[in-house]
DOFI-323389 format. One record per residue (C-alpha): residue number from 1; y, x, z. Coordinates in Angstrom, 3 decimals. Each point is the difference from the previous one (the first is absolute). Layout:
BEGIN
<rec num="NUM" north="Y" east="X" up="Z"/>
...
END
This chain:
BEGIN
<rec num="1" north="0.566" east="-70.063" up="-15.777"/>
<rec num="2" north="2.645" east="2.590" up="0.701"/>
<rec num="3" north="-0.120" east="3.652" up="-0.795"/>
<rec num="4" north="1.901" east="2.877" up="1.524"/>
<rec num="5" north="1.651" east="2.379" up="-2.371"/>
<rec num="6" north="-0.998" east="3.626" up="0.553"/>
<rec num="7" north="2.719" east="2.220" up="1.472"/>
<rec num="8" north="2.006" east="1.904" up="-2.547"/>
<rec num="9" north="-1.325" east="3.456" up="-0.749"/>
<rec num="10" north="1.816" east="2.744" up="1.800"/>
<rec num="11" north="1.874" east="2.209" up="-2.463"/>
<rec num="12" north="-1.323" east="3.519" up="-0.139"/>
<rec num="13" north="2.246" east="1.925" up="-2.368"/>
<rec num="14" north="3.190" east="1.200" up="1.685"/>
<rec num="15" north="2.929" east="-0.609" up="-2.356"/>
<rec num="16" north="2.458" east="2.608" up="-1.142"/>
<rec num="17" north="2.191" east="1.111" up="-2.882"/>
<rec num="18" north="-1.964" east="0.929" up="-3.138"/>
<rec num="19" north="1.928" east="3.172" up="-0.793"/>
<rec num="20" north="-0.466" east="2.242" up="-3.018"/>
<rec num="21" north="-3.414" east="-0.140" up="-1.734"/>
<rec num="22" north="-0.636" east="3.702" up="0.635"/>
<rec num="23" north="2.323" east="0.974" up="2.843"/>
<rec num="24" north="-0.116" east="-3.198" up="2.013"/>
<rec num="25" north="2.848" east="-0.082" up="2.512"/>
<rec num="26" north="0.255" east="3.779" up="0.351"/>
<rec num="27" north="3.399" east="0.297" up="-1.706"/>
<rec num="28" north="1.521" east="-2.934" up="1.871"/>
<rec num="29" north="-1.183" east="1.254" up="3.373"/>
<rec num="30" north="1.169" east="3.525" up="-0.747"/>
<rec num="31" north="3.390" east="-1.169" up="-1.280"/>
<rec num="32" north="0.765" east="-2.638" up="2.647"/>
<rec num="33" north="-2.662" east="-0.144" up="2.698"/>
<rec num="34" north="1.896" east="-2.186" up="2.459"/>
<rec num="35" north="1.354" east="-2.455" up="-2.558"/>
<rec num="36" north="-3.374" east="-0.328" up="-1.709"/>
<rec num="37" north="-1.765" east="-0.748" up="3.287"/>
<rec num="38" north="2.642" east="-2.500" up="1.095"/>
<rec num="39" north="-0.180" east="-1.754" up="-3.378"/>
<rec num="40" north="-3.790" east="-0.062" up="0.321"/>
<rec num="41" north="0.187" east="-1.741" up="3.372"/>
<rec num="42" north="2.534" east="-2.536" up="-1.230"/>
<rec num="43" north="-2.090" east="-0.850" up="-3.053"/>
<rec num="44" north="-3.575" east="0.261" up="1.283"/>
<rec num="45" north="0.140" east="-0.338" up="3.793"/>
<rec num="46" north="-1.835" east="1.632" up="2.895"/>
<rec num="47" north="-2.462" east="2.115" up="-2.000"/>
<rec num="48" north="0.846" east="1.630" up="-3.326"/>
<rec num="49" north="-2.128" east="2.128" up="-2.310"/>
<rec num="50" north="1.620" east="2.953" up="-1.770"/>
<rec num="51" north="-2.075" east="1.657" up="-2.681"/>
<rec num="52" north="0.796" east="3.663" up="-0.601"/>
<rec num="53" north="-1.522" east="1.267" up="-3.228"/>
<rec num="54" north="-2.048" east="-1.798" up="-2.653"/>
<rec num="55" north="-2.305" east="-1.910" up="2.342"/>
<rec num="56" north="-3.169" east="1.862" up="-0.944"/>
<rec num="57" north="-2.624" east="-0.477" up="2.699"/>
<rec num="58" north="-0.649" east="3.723" up="0.418"/>
<rec num="59" north="3.592" east="0.415" up="1.180"/>
<rec num="60" north="-0.732" east="-2.251" up="2.972"/>
<rec num="61" north="1.381" east="-3.356" up="1.128"/>
<rec num="62" north="3.721" east="-0.808" up="-0.215"/>
<rec num="63" north="2.388" east="0.323" up="2.923"/>
<rec num="64" north="0.597" east="-3.017" up="2.218"/>
<rec num="65" north="3.296" east="-0.419" up="1.846"/>
<rec num="66" north="-0.064" east="-1.984" up="3.253"/>
<rec num="67" north="3.290" east="-1.675" up="0.909"/>
<rec num="68" north="-0.967" east="-2.559" up="2.668"/>
<rec num="69" north="0.094" east="1.244" up="3.626"/>
<rec num="70" north="-3.519" east="-1.300" up="0.708"/>
<rec num="71" north="-1.292" east="2.104" up="-2.879"/>
<rec num="72" north="2.064" east="2.983" up="1.098"/>
<rec num="73" north="-1.617" east="-0.265" up="3.444"/>
<rec num="74" north="-3.456" east="0.021" up="-1.602"/>
<rec num="75" north="0.788" east="3.145" up="-1.981"/>
<rec num="76" north="1.733" east="2.012" up="2.735"/>
<rec num="77" north="-2.266" east="-0.846" up="2.929"/>
<rec num="78" north="-3.388" east="0.639" up="-1.668"/>
<rec num="79" north="-0.122" east="3.715" up="-0.903"/>
<rec num="80" north="-3.785" east="-0.078" up="-0.470"/>
<rec num="81" north="0.467" east="-2.539" up="-2.806"/>
<rec num="82" north="3.350" east="1.211" up="-1.386"/>
<rec num="83" north="0.229" east="3.798" up="0.115"/>
<rec num="84" north="2.482" east="2.575" up="-1.250"/>
<rec num="85" north="-2.210" east="1.521" up="-2.680"/>
<rec num="86" north="2.488" east="-0.971" up="-2.675"/>
<rec num="87" north="1.647" east="1.794" up="-2.886"/>
<rec num="88" north="3.292" east="-0.022" up="1.879"/>
<rec num="89" north="-1.325" east="1.573" up="3.183"/>
<rec num="90" north="-2.166" east="2.481" up="-1.903"/>
<rec num="91" north="3.158" east="1.159" up="-1.753"/>
<rec num="92" north="1.949" east="0.201" up="3.259"/>
<rec num="93" north="-2.813" east="2.118" up="1.443"/>
<rec num="94" north="0.308" east="2.373" up="-2.952"/>
<rec num="95" north="3.758" east="0.254" up="0.627"/>
<rec num="96" north="0.234" east="-0.012" up="3.832"/>
<rec num="97" north="-3.447" east="0.917" up="1.291"/>
<rec num="98" north="-2.343" east="-1.889" up="2.344"/>
<rec num="99" north="2.374" east="-1.058" up="2.747"/>
<rec num="100" north="0.091" east="-3.275" up="1.863"/>
<rec num="101" north="1.800" east="-1.663" up="-2.922"/>
<rec num="102" north="-2.735" east="0.677" up="-2.532"/>
<rec num="103" north="-3.294" east="0.580" up="1.830"/>
<rec num="104" north="-2.648" east="-2.706" up="0.309"/>
<rec num="105" north="-3.256" east="-0.764" up="1.744"/>
<rec num="106" north="-1.250" east="2.229" up="2.826"/>
<rec num="107" north="2.593" east="2.702" up="-0.721"/>
<rec num="108" north="2.818" east="-2.507" up="0.442"/>
<rec num="109" north="-1.553" east="-1.393" up="3.213"/>
<rec num="110" north="-0.166" east="3.462" up="1.518"/>
<rec num="111" north="3.558" east="0.825" up="-1.027"/>
<rec num="112" north="1.321" east="-3.315" up="1.317"/>
<rec num="113" north="-1.763" east="0.442" up="3.367"/>
<rec num="114" north="1.407" east="3.489" up="0.283"/>
<rec num="115" north="3.584" east="-0.845" up="-0.981"/>
<rec num="116" north="0.470" east="-3.434" up="1.596"/>
<rec num="117" north="0.947" east="1.409" up="3.454"/>
<rec num="118" north="2.898" east="1.862" up="-1.644"/>
<rec num="119" north="1.682" east="-3.268" up="-1.028"/>
<rec num="120" north="-0.319" east="-2.343" up="2.979"/>
<rec num="121" north="3.227" east="-1.862" up="0.887"/>
<rec num="122" north="0.351" east="2.129" up="3.134"/>
<rec num="123" north="-0.330" east="3.265" up="-1.928"/>
<rec num="124" north="2.381" east="-1.199" up="-2.698"/>
<rec num="125" north="2.597" east="-1.017" up="2.589"/>
<rec num="126" north="0.212" east="3.664" up="0.920"/>
<rec num="127" north="1.833" east="0.614" up="-3.304"/>
<rec num="128" north="2.832" east="-2.416" up="0.802"/>
<rec num="129" north="2.430" east="2.707" up="1.107"/>
<rec num="130" north="-0.721" east="2.054" up="-3.125"/>
<rec num="131" north="0.594" east="-3.008" up="-2.242"/>
<rec num="132" north="3.185" east="-0.951" up="1.830"/>
<rec num="133" north="1.369" east="3.524" up="-0.291"/>
<rec num="134" north="-0.643" east="0.072" up="-3.748"/>
<rec num="135" north="1.492" east="-3.465" up="-0.500"/>
<rec num="136" north="3.136" east="1.027" up="1.881"/>
<rec num="137" north="0.159" east="3.235" up="-1.980"/>
<rec num="138" north="-0.058" east="-1.954" up="-3.257"/>
<rec num="139" north="2.594" east="-2.500" up="1.229"/>
<rec num="140" north="2.376" east="2.744" up="1.127"/>
<rec num="141" north="-0.364" east="1.984" up="-3.216"/>
<rec num="142" north="0.627" east="-2.950" up="-2.344"/>
<rec num="143" north="3.621" east="-0.338" up="-0.987"/>
<rec num="144" north="1.375" east="-3.521" up="0.340"/>
<rec num="145" north="1.454" east="-1.905" up="-2.982"/>
<rec num="146" north="-1.678" east="2.174" up="-2.618"/>
<rec num="147" north="-2.694" east="-1.007" up="-2.458"/>
<rec num="148" north="-3.470" east="1.131" up="1.056"/>
<rec num="149" north="-3.514" east="-0.371" up="-1.385"/>
<rec num="150" north="-1.901" east="-1.835" up="2.717"/>
<rec num="151" north="-3.349" east="1.279" up="-1.230"/>
<rec num="152" north="1.119" east="3.607" up="0.130"/>
<rec num="153" north="1.300" east="-0.459" up="3.551"/>
<rec num="154" north="-3.171" east="-1.723" up="1.155"/>
<rec num="155" north="-2.198" east="2.680" up="-1.552"/>
<rec num="156" north="1.951" east="2.666" up="1.873"/>
<rec num="157" north="-0.437" east="-1.870" up="3.281"/>
<rec num="158" north="-3.668" east="-0.850" up="-0.461"/>
<rec num="159" north="-0.919" east="3.519" up="-1.149"/>
<rec num="160" north="1.754" east="1.577" up="2.972"/>
<rec num="161" north="-1.758" east="-2.352" up="2.397"/>
<rec num="162" north="-3.466" east="0.565" up="-1.444"/>
<rec num="163" north="0.637" east="3.744" up="-0.266"/>
<rec num="164" north="0.909" east="0.307" up="3.665"/>
<rec num="165" north="-2.751" east="-2.397" up="1.121"/>
<rec num="166" north="-2.639" east="1.740" up="-2.094"/>
<rec num="167" north="1.033" east="3.632" up="0.297"/>
<rec num="168" north="2.691" east="0.185" up="2.741"/>
<rec num="169" north="2.090" east="1.457" up="-2.786"/>
<rec num="170" north="2.473" east="-1.053" up="-2.664"/>
<rec num="171" north="-1.257" east="-0.146" up="-3.571"/>
<rec num="172" north="3.361" east="-0.279" up="-1.750"/>
<rec num="173" north="-0.901" east="3.064" up="-2.069"/>
<rec num="174" north="-2.705" east="-1.957" up="-1.868"/>
<rec num="175" north="1.922" east="-3.270" up="-0.352"/>
<rec num="176" north="1.220" east="0.651" up="-3.543"/>
<rec num="177" north="-3.479" east="0.949" up="-1.194"/>
<rec num="178" north="-1.539" east="-3.061" up="1.611"/>
<rec num="179" north="2.581" east="-2.336" up="-1.531"/>
<rec num="180" north="-1.055" east="1.305" up="-3.410"/>
<rec num="181" north="-3.757" east="0.279" up="0.590"/>
<rec num="182" north="-0.778" east="-3.218" up="1.883"/>
<rec num="183" north="1.001" east="-2.452" up="-2.759"/>
<rec num="184" north="-1.549" east="2.302" up="-2.618"/>
<rec num="185" north="-3.308" east="0.197" up="1.878"/>
<rec num="186" north="0.036" east="-3.770" up="0.531"/>
<rec num="187" north="0.674" east="-0.721" up="-3.661"/>
<rec num="188" north="-2.702" east="2.390" up="-1.170"/>
<rec num="189" north="-2.492" east="-1.492" up="2.460"/>
<rec num="190" north="0.637" east="-3.561" up="-1.135"/>
<rec num="191" north="-0.183" east="0.964" up="-3.671"/>
<rec num="192" north="-3.333" east="1.788" up="0.539"/>
<rec num="193" north="-1.457" east="-2.894" up="2.009"/>
<rec num="194" north="0.787" east="-2.439" up="-2.814"/>
<rec num="195" north="-1.617" east="2.046" up="-2.757"/>
<rec num="196" north="-2.899" east="-1.917" up="-1.529"/>
<rec num="197" north="-1.962" east="3.247" up="-0.218"/>
<rec num="198" north="0.947" east="2.770" up="2.454"/>
<rec num="199" north="-1.039" east="3.492" up="-0.979"/>
<rec num="200" north="-0.917" east="2.406" up="2.824"/>
<rec num="201" north="2.972" east="2.026" up="1.225"/>
<rec num="202" north="-1.757" east="3.146" up="-1.199"/>
<rec num="203" north="0.661" east="-1.137" up="-3.587"/>
<rec num="204" north="3.218" east="1.851" up="-0.987"/>
<rec num="205" north="1.888" east="-2.943" up="-1.429"/>
<rec num="206" north="3.782" east="-0.221" up="0.283"/>
<rec num="207" north="-0.283" east="-2.894" up="2.448"/>
<rec num="208" north="-2.542" east="1.792" up="2.161"/>
<rec num="209" north="2.049" east="3.194" up="0.105"/>
<rec num="210" north="3.125" east="-1.900" up="1.115"/>
<rec num="211" north="-2.063" east="-1.787" up="2.646"/>
<rec num="212" north="-1.607" east="3.129" up="1.448"/>
<rec num="213" north="3.306" east="1.894" up="-0.006"/>
<rec num="214" north="1.704" east="-2.793" up="1.960"/>
<rec num="215" north="-2.805" east="-0.020" up="2.581"/>
<rec num="216" north="0.089" east="3.789" up="0.293"/>
<rec num="217" north="3.773" east="-0.044" up="0.484"/>
<rec num="218" north="-0.274" east="-2.525" up="2.856"/>
<rec num="219" north="-2.678" east="2.043" up="1.727"/>
<rec num="220" north="2.074" east="3.154" up="-0.509"/>
<rec num="221" north="2.806" east="-1.652" up="1.991"/>
<rec num="222" north="-2.416" east="-0.923" up="2.767"/>
<rec num="223" north="-1.487" east="3.507" up="0.050"/>
<rec num="224" north="3.474" east="1.554" up="0.327"/>
<rec num="225" north="0.762" east="-2.226" up="2.971"/>
<rec num="226" north="-3.360" east="0.684" up="1.654"/>
<rec num="227" north="0.363" east="3.744" up="-0.543"/>
<rec num="228" north="3.445" east="-0.085" up="1.585"/>
<rec num="229" north="-1.457" east="-1.720" up="3.053"/>
<rec num="230" north="-3.254" east="1.972" up="0.193"/>
<rec num="231" north="1.171" east="2.060" up="2.982"/>
<rec num="232" north="0.564" east="-3.149" up="2.028"/>
<rec num="233" north="-3.650" east="-1.012" up="0.211"/>
<rec num="234" north="-0.274" east="0.855" up="3.693"/>
<rec num="235" north="3.386" east="-1.305" up="1.102"/>
<rec num="236" north="0.646" east="-3.156" up="2.009"/>
<rec num="237" north="1.648" east="-1.960" up="-2.823"/>
<rec num="238" north="-0.923" east="-3.671" up="0.146"/>
<rec num="239" north="0.486" east="-0.710" up="-3.686"/>
<rec num="240" north="-2.498" east="-1.746" up="-2.273"/>
<rec num="241" north="-1.163" east="3.271" up="-1.547"/>
<rec num="242" north="-0.951" east="1.346" up="3.420"/>
<rec num="243" north="-1.738" east="-3.272" up="0.771"/>
<rec num="244" north="-1.891" east="0.160" up="-3.294"/>
<rec num="245" north="-1.245" east="3.459" up="0.932"/>
<rec num="246" north="-1.212" east="-1.094" up="3.421"/>
<rec num="247" north="-1.247" east="-3.487" up="-0.939"/>
<rec num="248" north="-3.710" east="-0.712" up="0.410"/>
<rec num="249" north="-2.215" east="-2.841" up="-1.152"/>
<rec num="250" north="-0.610" east="-1.959" up="3.230"/>
<rec num="251" north="-3.606" east="-0.710" up="-1.027"/>
<rec num="252" north="-1.113" east="3.468" up="-1.136"/>
<rec num="253" north="2.643" east="2.409" up="1.308"/>
<rec num="254" north="0.433" east="1.308" up="-3.564"/>
<rec num="255" north="3.453" east="1.430" up="-0.878"/>
<rec num="256" north="1.770" east="-0.400" up="-3.307"/>
<rec num="257" north="-0.681" east="2.806" up="-2.454"/>
<rec num="258" north="2.911" east="2.174" up="-1.222"/>
<rec num="259" north="-0.133" east="-1.824" up="-3.358"/>
<rec num="260" north="0.082" east="-3.375" up="1.742"/>
<rec num="261" north="3.015" east="1.070" up="2.056"/>
<rec num="262" north="1.703" east="1.149" up="-3.202"/>
<rec num="263" north="-0.783" east="-3.293" up="-1.764"/>
<rec num="264" north="1.085" east="-2.159" up="2.943"/>
<rec num="265" north="3.234" east="1.932" up="0.476"/>
<rec num="266" north="0.863" east="-0.355" up="-3.694"/>
<rec num="267" north="-0.586" east="-3.763" up="0.017"/>
<rec num="268" north="1.942" east="-0.446" up="3.265"/>
<rec num="269" north="2.905" east="1.972" up="-1.451"/>
<rec num="270" north="0.110" east="-1.911" up="-3.282"/>
<rec num="271" north="-0.877" east="-3.539" up="1.083"/>
<rec num="272" north="1.805" east="0.366" up="3.292"/>
<rec num="273" north="3.391" east="0.410" up="-1.609"/>
<rec num="274" north="-0.441" east="-1.866" up="-3.316"/>
<rec num="275" north="-0.970" east="-3.379" up="1.428"/>
<rec num="276" north="2.576" east="-0.036" up="2.800"/>
<rec num="277" north="2.814" east="1.209" up="-2.238"/>
<rec num="278" north="-0.732" east="-2.778" up="-2.477"/>
<rec num="279" north="-0.186" east="-2.727" up="2.661"/>
<rec num="280" north="3.314" east="1.127" up="1.501"/>
<rec num="281" north="1.714" east="0.306" up="-3.370"/>
<rec num="282" north="-0.849" east="-3.523" up="-1.092"/>
<rec num="283" north="0.736" east="-1.533" up="3.405"/>
<rec num="284" north="3.442" east="1.611" up="0.190"/>
<rec num="285" north="0.683" east="-1.084" up="-3.586"/>
<rec num="286" north="-0.873" east="-3.604" up="0.873"/>
<rec num="287" north="2.129" east="0.090" up="3.141"/>
<rec num="288" north="2.853" east="1.401" up="-2.071"/>
<rec num="289" north="-0.106" east="-3.136" up="-2.167"/>
<rec num="290" north="-0.100" east="-2.359" up="2.997"/>
<rec num="291" north="2.875" east="0.970" up="2.303"/>
<rec num="292" north="-0.460" east="-3.040" up="2.246"/>
<rec num="293" north="-3.656" east="0.886" up="0.619"/>
<rec num="294" north="0.928" east="3.651" up="0.392"/>
<rec num="295" north="2.528" east="-0.782" up="2.752"/>
<rec num="296" north="-2.596" east="-2.112" up="1.813"/>
<rec num="297" north="-2.563" east="2.783" up="-0.228"/>
<rec num="298" north="2.476" east="2.647" up="1.177"/>
<rec num="299" north="0.853" east="-2.089" up="3.076"/>
<rec num="300" north="-3.371" east="-1.607" up="0.563"/>
<rec num="301" north="-2.112" east="2.665" up="1.640"/>
<rec num="302" north="-3.366" east="1.555" up="-0.887"/>
<rec num="303" north="-1.850" east="-3.250" up="-0.770"/>
<rec num="304" north="2.443" east="-0.934" up="-2.738"/>
<rec num="305" north="0.070" east="3.545" up="-1.354"/>
<rec num="306" north="-3.783" east="-0.052" up="-0.222"/>
<rec num="307" north="0.084" east="-3.435" up="-1.665"/>
<rec num="308" north="2.424" east="1.287" up="-2.661"/>
<rec num="309" north="-2.296" east="2.956" up="-0.667"/>
<rec num="310" north="-3.084" east="-2.209" up="-0.283"/>
<rec num="311" north="1.824" east="-2.317" up="-2.403"/>
<rec num="312" north="1.117" east="3.003" up="-2.046"/>
<rec num="313" north="-3.626" east="1.107" up="-0.239"/>
<rec num="314" north="-1.046" east="-3.510" up="-0.968"/>
<rec num="315" north="2.232" east="0.127" up="-3.066"/>
<rec num="316" north="-0.537" east="3.713" up="-0.687"/>
<rec num="317" north="-3.370" east="0.994" up="1.507"/>
<rec num="318" north="-0.419" east="3.804" up="-0.172"/>
<rec num="319" north="-3.713" east="-0.406" up="-0.779"/>
<rec num="320" north="0.556" east="-2.586" up="-2.714"/>
<rec num="321" north="-3.667" east="-0.342" up="-0.946"/>
<rec num="322" north="-3.348" east="1.604" up="0.663"/>
<rec num="323" north="-3.516" east="-0.244" up="-1.341"/>
<rec num="324" north="-3.615" east="-0.167" up="1.096"/>
<rec num="325" north="-3.346" east="-0.107" up="-1.794"/>
<rec num="326" north="-2.698" east="-2.611" up="0.571"/>
<rec num="327" north="-3.030" east="1.967" up="1.155"/>
<rec num="328" north="-2.350" east="-2.986" up="-0.449"/>
<rec num="329" north="-0.008" east="-3.384" up="-1.676"/>
<rec num="330" north="2.199" east="-2.150" up="2.217"/>
<rec num="331" north="2.509" east="-2.849" up="0.032"/>
<rec num="332" north="3.709" east="-0.314" up="0.662"/>
<rec num="333" north="1.384" east="-3.463" up="0.712"/>
<rec num="334" north="-3.331" east="-1.384" up="-1.168"/>
<rec num="335" north="0.138" east="1.675" up="-3.416"/>
<rec num="336" north="-2.642" east="2.585" up="-1.005"/>
<rec num="337" north="1.028" east="3.653" up="-0.167"/>
<rec num="338" north="-2.534" east="2.318" up="-1.696"/>
<rec num="339" north="-0.862" east="3.338" up="1.563"/>
<rec num="340" north="2.229" east="2.747" up="-1.376"/>
<rec num="341" north="3.026" east="-2.243" up="-0.491"/>
<rec num="342" north="3.373" east="1.598" up="0.804"/>
<rec num="343" north="1.763" east="-2.341" up="2.443"/>
<rec num="344" north="3.773" east="0.114" up="0.446"/>
<rec num="345" north="2.171" east="-1.378" up="2.794"/>
<rec num="346" north="3.776" east="0.055" up="-0.214"/>
<rec num="347" north="2.506" east="-0.506" up="2.815"/>
<rec num="348" north="2.660" east="-0.182" up="-2.719"/>
<rec num="349" north="-1.556" east="-3.232" up="-1.291"/>
<rec num="350" north="-1.413" east="-1.546" up="3.190"/>
<rec num="351" north="3.324" east="0.580" up="1.794"/>
<rec num="352" north="1.631" east="-2.169" up="-2.671"/>
<rec num="353" north="-2.247" east="-3.054" up="0.206"/>
<rec num="354" north="2.288" east="-3.034" up="0.468"/>
<rec num="355" north="-2.747" east="-1.910" up="1.841"/>
<rec num="356" north="0.236" east="2.532" up="2.831"/>
<rec num="357" north="3.513" east="1.369" up="-0.544"/>
<rec num="358" north="2.442" east="-2.809" up="-0.932"/>
<rec num="359" north="2.718" east="1.244" up="-2.359"/>
<rec num="360" north="-1.899" east="3.309" up="-0.157"/>
<rec num="361" north="2.684" east="2.133" up="-1.673"/>
<rec num="362" north="2.544" east="-0.788" up="2.734"/>
<rec num="363" north="0.641" east="2.704" up="2.629"/>
<rec num="364" north="-0.495" east="-1.738" up="3.353"/>
<rec num="365" north="-0.921" east="2.088" up="3.065"/>
<rec num="366" north="-0.390" east="-3.216" up="2.034"/>
<rec num="367" north="-3.404" east="-0.388" up="-1.662"/>
<rec num="368" north="-1.237" east="2.621" up="2.481"/>
<rec num="369" north="1.418" east="-1.563" up="3.157"/>
<rec num="370" north="-1.408" east="-2.677" up="2.258"/>
<rec num="371" north="-2.424" east="-2.708" up="-0.975"/>
<rec num="372" north="0.290" east="0.585" up="-3.752"/>
<rec num="373" north="-1.427" east="3.463" up="0.416"/>
<rec num="374" north="-2.746" east="-0.975" up="2.454"/>
<rec num="375" north="-1.341" east="-2.858" up="-2.127"/>
<rec num="376" north="-0.302" east="1.914" up="-3.265"/>
<rec num="377" north="-3.572" east="0.879" up="-1.069"/>
<rec num="378" north="-0.810" east="3.682" up="0.477"/>
<rec num="379" north="-0.443" east="1.180" up="-3.579"/>
<rec num="380" north="3.060" east="-1.687" up="-1.438"/>
<rec num="381" north="1.704" east="3.268" up="1.041"/>
<rec num="382" north="-1.719" east="3.387" up="-0.153"/>
<rec num="383" north="2.393" east="2.867" up="-0.813"/>
<rec num="384" north="-2.243" east="2.381" up="1.984"/>
<rec num="385" north="-3.266" east="-1.317" up="-1.419"/>
<rec num="386" north="-2.495" east="-1.534" up="2.394"/>
<rec num="387" north="-3.472" east="0.135" up="1.444"/>
<rec num="388" north="-1.540" east="3.296" up="1.123"/>
<rec num="389" north="1.955" east="1.924" up="-2.655"/>
<rec num="390" north="3.446" east="-1.165" up="1.040"/>
<rec num="391" north="2.612" east="2.744" up="-0.099"/>
<rec num="392" north="-0.463" east="2.392" up="2.923"/>
<rec num="393" north="3.722" east="0.816" up="-0.046"/>
<rec num="394" north="1.245" east="-3.594" up="0.401"/>
<rec num="395" north="1.402" east="0.446" up="3.518"/>
<rec num="396" north="1.649" east="3.289" up="-0.967"/>
<rec num="397" north="1.625" east="-1.444" up="-3.116"/>
<rec num="398" north="1.301" east="-3.142" up="1.719"/>
<rec num="399" north="1.491" east="1.976" up="2.885"/>
<rec num="400" north="1.555" east="2.565" up="-2.339"/>
<rec num="401" north="1.562" east="-2.697" up="-2.169"/>
<rec num="402" north="1.339" east="-2.185" up="2.819"/>
<rec num="403" north="1.585" east="3.023" up="1.674"/>
<rec num="404" north="1.826" east="0.894" up="-3.223"/>
<rec num="405" north="1.146" east="-3.548" up="-0.714"/>
<rec num="406" north="1.290" east="-0.481" up="3.537"/>
<rec num="407" north="1.885" east="3.289" up="-0.094"/>
<rec num="408" north="1.593" east="-0.474" up="-3.430"/>
<rec num="409" north="0.964" east="-3.647" up="0.520"/>
<rec num="410" north="1.607" east="0.811" up="3.338"/>
<rec num="411" north="2.297" east="2.500" up="-1.720"/>
<rec num="412" north="0.452" east="-1.356" up="-3.540"/>
<rec num="413" north="0.303" east="-3.183" up="-1.987"/>
<rec num="414" north="-2.041" east="0.380" up="-3.184"/>
<rec num="415" north="1.456" east="-1.240" up="-3.289"/>
<rec num="416" north="-2.497" east="0.022" up="-2.870"/>
<rec num="417" north="1.543" east="0.742" up="-3.389"/>
<rec num="418" north="-2.873" east="-0.790" up="-2.357"/>
<rec num="419" north="-1.798" east="-3.271" up="-0.769"/>
<rec num="420" north="-3.728" east="-0.364" up="0.599"/>
<rec num="421" north="-1.397" east="3.505" up="-0.440"/>
<rec num="422" north="-2.524" east="0.833" up="-2.671"/>
<rec num="423" north="-3.218" east="1.273" up="1.539"/>
<rec num="424" north="-2.734" east="2.374" up="-1.100"/>
<rec num="425" north="-3.480" east="-0.849" up="1.328"/>
<rec num="426" north="-1.526" east="3.432" up="0.327"/>
<rec num="427" north="-2.472" east="0.657" up="2.813"/>
<rec num="428" north="2.756" east="-1.394" up="2.190"/>
<rec num="429" north="2.927" east="-2.177" up="-1.011"/>
<rec num="430" north="3.090" east="2.021" up="-0.921"/>
<rec num="431" north="3.429" east="-0.904" up="-1.369"/>
<rec num="432" north="0.282" east="0.867" up="-3.688"/>
<rec num="433" north="3.614" east="1.212" up="0.397"/>
<rec num="434" north="2.410" east="0.932" up="2.785"/>
<rec num="435" north="0.648" east="-2.879" up="2.415"/>
<rec num="436" north="3.747" east="0.249" up="0.457"/>
<rec num="437" north="1.849" east="-1.176" up="3.074"/>
<rec num="438" north="3.102" east="0.689" up="2.057"/>
<rec num="439" north="-0.266" east="0.412" up="3.761"/>
<rec num="440" north="3.147" east="-1.280" up="1.729"/>
<rec num="441" north="0.659" east="0.979" up="3.580"/>
<rec num="442" north="-0.290" east="-2.938" up="2.394"/>
END
């Protein structure tokens, strides 16, 4: 008589680092978010649990990070199951208002329907001349054979582009304030989101006062710009602000409220220049360390320029990680996820998986050309997110960045002076110090 052994029981507990008995992994994630997540993937695999706090049940379930592209697809394409009602997005709402970046549910659906026509590829293509003019302006004004900070140059370019596209006006007068406030607001937001117990902002703690002052300062900048442009409401300007004022929900005909316009304009101004400036900075830095690739890209036309940009964003994704919350009991990759669990996905980690990206730390734009690019599973690469909440500004950002790269590389040969740059993972990925380079005339 033969017997059949029962199948092995499926493991239920998702592994992860134990962390501190009281703080869990809070200190490690705060001190080195990207390194801690990458170490977690290398040690524990596709799904990793990170406990933040002492593990008491009343604090809720631990966070689960999802590093396999099949799991990323599950999280990003099922907003009814994985929503944005998270500590991180609640904090961003407190800082930046209820714009498209932070809203959720029916409010987000209405905003997305209303704003989507503003960012179609055809509409975005209408900004090509503006972007080209600003790229040429930067190239002409940069002195050859002198040391420059690539991040500073790219911030100038990206801010001028988004200022003209959004307001039909330059915003150079607020650049210095924004360069101080944006990283401060990001740092304060992340710190607040990672507090085990968050007091209401009305509580006059030192942290809360710094947070509310930073938010008020950002809105004060936006209000100054809007006040300056108030007399242009009835003009024929075709900028994004004018489009926001005339946009209507295609289902209900409802316009955006003045507060919604204010919130959307603030997010477009901040995210629209921060993410692109970072992507360009890191891509130019990488090209400056690979002169043979740089020469190929400079001579290779728009497809190769775009491939270099995409590879730069693979290694340095502007949106390095994001989070969701499980609205119901569910599963990811066959493992149970309790309702209420924070769920993290990280392009920084998934973009470095050697099973999908051989020799993952190597800069190789050819990954995004030909058959190699077409055969790669979708969610091995997601610098703009994915699913219904993918970044609405993707076409704008890619066009803006390829125009700048083409213009600069046609005029200059970039020589990077620093080794691999240190990065700061705030709301977006930023260099932790100036990214020095010399631009030599070709």
